[in-house]
C-alpha positions in Angstrom: -15.2 -5.1 10.7 -13.2 -8.2 9.7 -12.1 -8.8 6.1 -14.1 -12.1 6.2 -17.2 -10.1 7.2 -16.7 -7.7 4.3 -16.6 -10.6 1.8 -19.8 -12.1 3.2 -21.6 -8.8 3.0 -20.4 -8.3 -0.6 -21.6 -11.7 -1.6 -25.0 -11.2 0.1 -25.5 -7.8 -1.5 -24.7 -9.2 -5.0 -27.2 -12.0 -4.5 -29.9 -9.6 -3.5 -29.1 -7.4 -6.5 -29.4 -10.4 -8.9 -32.7 -11.5 -7.2 -34.2 -8.0 -7.7 -33.2 -7.9 -11.4 -34.5 -11.4 -12.1 -37.3 -11.3 -14.8 -39.0 -14.3 -13.0 -39.0 -12.4 -9.7 -40.5 -9.4 -11.5 -43.2 -11.5 -13.1 -44.1 -13.1 -9.9 -44.5 -9.8 -8.1 -46.7 -8.6 -11.0 -49.0 -11.6 -10.9 -49.5 -11.7 -7.1 -52.2 -8.9 -6.9 -54.3 -10.6 -9.6 -54.1 -14.0 -7.7 -55.0 -12.3 -4.5 -58.1 -10.7 -6.0 -59.2 -14.0 -7.5 -58.8 -15.8 -4.1 -60.9 -13.1 -2.4 -63.7 -13.5 -5.0 -63.8 -17.3 -4.8 -63.6 -17.5 -1.0 -67.1 -17.7 0.8 -67.9 -14.9 3.2 -67.9 -16.2 6.8 -71.0 -15.6 8.8 -69.1 -15.4 12.0 -66.0 -13.4 12.4 -63.2 -15.5 13.8 -60.6 -14.1 16.3 -57.2 -15.6 17.0 -55.1 -14.6 19.9 -51.3 -15.0 19.6 -48.6 -13.9 22.1 -45.7 -12.2 20.4 -42.2 -12.8 21.8 -40.2 -9.8 22.8 -41.5 -6.2 22.3 -44.5 -5.7 20.2 -43.0 -6.1 16.7 -43.7 -9.1 14.5 -40.1 -9.0 13.2 -38.4 -9.2 16.6 -38.0 -13.0 16.6 -36.4 -13.1 13.1 -34.1 -10.2 13.8 -33.0 -11.7 17.1 -32.3 -15.0 15.4 -30.2 -13.3 12.7 -28.2 -11.3 15.2 -27.5 -14.5 17.1 -26.3 -16.3 14.0 -24.0 -13.5 13.1 -22.6 -13.3 16.6 -22.0 -17.1 16.6 -20.2 -16.9 13.3 -18.0 -14.0 14.4 -17.1 -15.9 17.6 -16.2 -19.0 15.6 -13.8 -17.2 13.3 -12.2 -15.1 16.1 -9.2 -16.4 18.0 -10.0 -17.1 21.6 -7.9 -15.4 24.2 -5.2 -12.8 23.7 -3.6 -13.0 20.2 0.1 -13.8 19.8 1.0 -10.5 18.2 -0.4 -8.6 21.3 1.4 -10.8 23.7 4.7 -10.1 21.9 4.0 -6.4 21.8 3.4 -6.3 25.6 6.5 -8.3 26.3 8.7 -5.4 25.0 7.3 -3.2 27.8 7.9 -0.1 25.7 4.3 1.1 25.0 1.3 1.1 27.3 -2.1 0.4 25.7 -5.1 2.5 26.8 -8.1 0.8 25.4 -11.6 1.5 26.9 -14.3 -0.9 25.9 -17.0 0.8 23.9 -14.8 3.6 22.6 -13.5 3.7 19.0 -10.2 5.4 19.9 -7.1 3.6 21.2 -4.1 5.4 22.8 -0.5 4.1 23.1 1.8 6.0 25.5 5.4 5.7 26.6 8.2 7.7 28.3 11.4 8.7 26.6 13.9 10.6 28.7 12.0 13.6 29.9 9.4 13.2 27.2 5.9 11.8 27.3 4.8 10.4 24.0 1.3 9.5 23.1 -0.3 8.0 20.0 -4.0 8.1 19.2 -5.8 6.2 16.4 -9.4 5.3 15.7 -11.0 2.0 14.5 -13.6 4.1 12.6 -11.0 4.5 9.8 -11.2 0.7 9.2 -15.0 0.8 8.7 -14.7 3.8 6.4 -12.0 2.1 4.3 -13.9 -1.2 4.1 -17.0 0.5 2.9 -15.1 2.3 0.2 -13.5 -0.9 -0.9 -16.8 -2.7 -1.1 -18.3 0.0 -3.3 -15.3 -0.3 -5.6 -15.3 -4.1 -5.7 -19.0 -4.2 -6.7 -17.9 -2.8 -10.1 -14.5 -4.5 -10.2 -14.7 -8.2 -9.4 -10.9 -9.0 -9.9 -9.8 -9.2 -6.3 -9.3 -12.7 -4.9 -10.3 -13.8 -1.4 -6.6 -14.0 -0.4 -6.0 -10.4 -1.5 -9.0 -9.3 0.6 -7.6 -10.9 3.7 -4.2 -9.3 3.2 -5.6 -5.8 2.7 -3.9 -3.2 4.9 -6.2 -0.3 5.6 -4.7 3.2 6.1 -5.2 4.6 9.6 -4.8 8.2 10.6 -2.6 8.6 13.6 -1.8 11.6 15.9 1.3 11.7 18.0 2.0 14.2 20.8 5.4 14.8 22.4 5.5 16.8 25.6 8.4 17.4 28.0 8.2 17.0 31.8 9.0 20.4 33.4 12.4 20.6 35.1 13.1 23.0 37.9 16.7 23.3 36.7 16.6 23.4 32.9 13.0 24.5 32.3 10.8 25.9 35.0 7.8 25.2 32.8 7.1 22.7 30.0 8.5 24.1 26.8 5.4 23.6 24.6 4.6 20.4 22.7 5.0 18.8 19.3 2.1 17.1 17.5 2.6 14.9 14.5 -0.2 14.0 12.1 0.6 10.8 10.1 -1.0 8.0 8.0 -0.1 4.5 9.0 -0.1 1.8 6.3 1.9 -1.2 5.3 4.5 -0.8 8.0 5.2 2.9 7.5 4.2 6.1 9.1 3.8 8.8 6.4 4.0 12.2 8.2 1.6 14.9 7.0 2.8 17.7 9.2 4.5 18.5 12.5 3.0 21.3 14.6 4.5 23.1 17.6 2.4 24.6 20.4 3.9 26.9 23.0 1.1 25.8 25.3 1.6 22.1 25.9 -1.8 21.7 27.6 -3.6 23.2 24.5 -1.7 20.7 22.3 -3.0 17.6 24.1 -6.4 18.6 25.5 -9.2 16.6 23.9 -12.0 19.2 24.5 -14.2 21.2 22.1 -12.8 24.4 23.5 -9.2 23.3 22.9 -10.0 22.1 19.4 -11.6 25.4 18.6 -8.5 27.3 19.7 -6.1 25.0 17.8 -8.0 25.7 14.5 -6.9 29.3 14.5 -3.2 28.5 14.9 -0.5 27.8 12.3 -0.1 24.0 12.1 3.3 24.1 10.3 4.2 23.3 6.7 3.4 20.1 4.8 6.2 17.6 5.8 7.1 16.7 2.2 7.7 20.4 1.4 10.5 20.6 4.0 14.2 20.4 3.0 15.1 16.7 2.4 17.9 17.0 5.1 15.3 18.3 7.6 13.0 15.4 6.7 15.8 12.8 7.2 16.7 14.2 10.6 13.0 14.2 11.7 12.8 10.5 10.6 15.7 9.7 12.8 14.1 11.7 15.7 10.9 9.6 15.4 12.7 6.3 14.9 14.7 6.9 18.1 11.5 7.3 20.0 10.0 4.1 18.9 7.8 5.5 16.1 9.1 3.0 13.6 8.2 0.1 11.3 7.5 -2.3 14.2 4.9 0.1 15.7 3.5 0.8 12.2 2.7 -2.9 11.7 1.2 -3.2 15.2 -1.2 -0.3 15.0 -3.5 -1.7 12.1 -3.3 -5.2 13.5 -4.5 -4.0 16.9 -7.2 -1.9 15.2 -8.6 -5.0 13.5 -8.5 -6.9 16.8 -10.3 -4.0 18.6 -12.9 -3.6 15.9 -13.7 -7.3 16.0 -14.2 -7.2 19.8 -16.4 -4.1 19.6 -18.5 -5.6 16.8 -19.2 -8.8 18.7 -20.1 -6.8 21.8 -22.4 -4.6 19.7 -24.2 -7.7 18.3 -24.8 -9.0 21.8 -26.0 -5.6 23.2 -28.5 -5.1 20.3 -29.8 -8.7 20.6 -30.3 -8.3 24.3 -32.2 -5.1 23.6 -34.5 -6.7 21.0 -35.1 -9.7 23.3 -36.1 -7.6 26.3 
């Protein structure tokens, strides 16, 4: 969800809240039943019951047309504020030719992969973290109205990332793959903050995205918290990751691409739901 969309939703929710609390609105709601009763008493009873036939558009619901119209308006707004074509930051990232982007339309996860020597490196992050962070910010801002629109647009949402590093088996040095490293980190404001680094003797178990593999990993030791390691060990791990391209440049790209991906999926969702309502 874009930052502009968050501001629009916050404004709309505040307006609705003020309308509900308005004494005039309360008084109007209170008087309506009495007026309706008076109207029914005054109106003459028709001798012949009149029937009217109207054809509803779309499904069978009376609200279908209004909902479809609102979805269309929202979709049009999002398309107008969105940049057409491939954004510049994405073009520059692809030019480097270091990382390959694996982005399946309709999925909320994105994977980046690359080779480094005899290693296969893979990064996975989810755009769901953006939605969760925005919802938390909106709840906080409803009680704290100090943030400006510019601050909203420059907000960097933390994204949880998972790296896996596996080695290609070598018939000379290693007859089989010597396990795998997995790195859990938080990406925010151009930095990867490492939580922990785990080692798995079974490289396949470390990278499989199945329920069975996840269940097996839960019973294994995941390693110490990274910030509890000796400072010298932490420094060398930082150099290890930097050398493999897990650096500031990548940390700036990940949240930017997540915003881009979330925007595309949201517009697609609006279109799909509108088409369903219209059918």
